[in-house]
C-alpha positions in Angstrom: 206.7 425.1 200.8 209.6 427.5 201.1 210.6 429.7 198.2 213.8 427.7 197.6 211.8 424.4 197.4 209.4 426.1 194.9 212.4 427.3 192.9 213.9 423.8 192.8 210.6 422.3 191.6 210.2 425.0 188.9 213.8 424.3 187.8 213.1 420.6 187.6 209.9 421.1 185.6 211.6 423.5 183.3 214.5 421.1 182.8 212.1 418.2 182.0 210.2 420.4 179.5 213.4 421.4 177.9 214.6 417.8 177.5 211.2 416.7 176.2 211.1 419.5 173.7 214.6 418.7 172.4 213.7 415.0 172.1 210.6 415.9 170.1 212.5 418.1 167.8 215.3 415.5 167.4 212.7 412.8 166.7 211.0 414.9 164.1 214.3 415.8 162.4 215.3 412.2 162.3 212.0 411.2 160.7 212.4 413.9 158.0 216.0 412.8 157.3 214.8 409.1 157.0 212.2 410.1 154.5 214.7 412.2 152.5 217.2 409.3 152.5 214.5 406.9 151.2 213.8 409.4 148.4 217.5 409.5 147.5 217.6 405.7 147.6 214.6 405.5 145.2 216.2 407.9 142.8 219.5 406.0 143.0 217.7 402.7 142.2 216.1 404.3 139.2 219.4 405.7 138.0 221.1 402.3 138.4 218.3 400.7 136.4 219.0 403.2 133.6 222.7 402.5 133.8 222.1 398.8 133.5 219.9 399.4 130.5 222.5 401.6 128.8 225.1 398.9 129.3 222.8 396.4 127.6 222.0 398.8 124.8 225.7 399.3 124.1 226.2 395.5 123.9 223.2 395.3 121.5 224.6 398.0 119.3 228.0 396.4 119.1 226.4 393.0 118.2 224.3 394.8 115.5 227.4 396.4 114.1 229.1 393.0 113.8 226.0 391.6 112.1 225.8 394.5 109.6 229.5 394.0 108.9 228.9 390.2 108.3 225.9 391.0 106.0 228.0 393.5 104.0 230.8 391.0 103.6 228.5 388.1 102.5 226.6 390.3 99.9 
C-alpha cells in the first residue's frame, strides 16, 4: 500500500472511532436524562397526591365548621 492509501485508511478508522465514541456518549447521556426525568415525574406524582389530599382536607374542615355552627345553634 502507498502512504496515501494508508493515510486514507487511518483517517477512515479514526472517523469511525470518533463517530462511535460520540454515539456512546450521547446514548449514555440520554439514559441518564431519562432516569432523571423519571425521578422528577415520581416526585411530581407524589406532590400531586398531597395537593389532592390538601384539597379534600380543606373541604372536610369547611364541612366540620358548618356542623359545629349547626350544633351551636341547636344547643
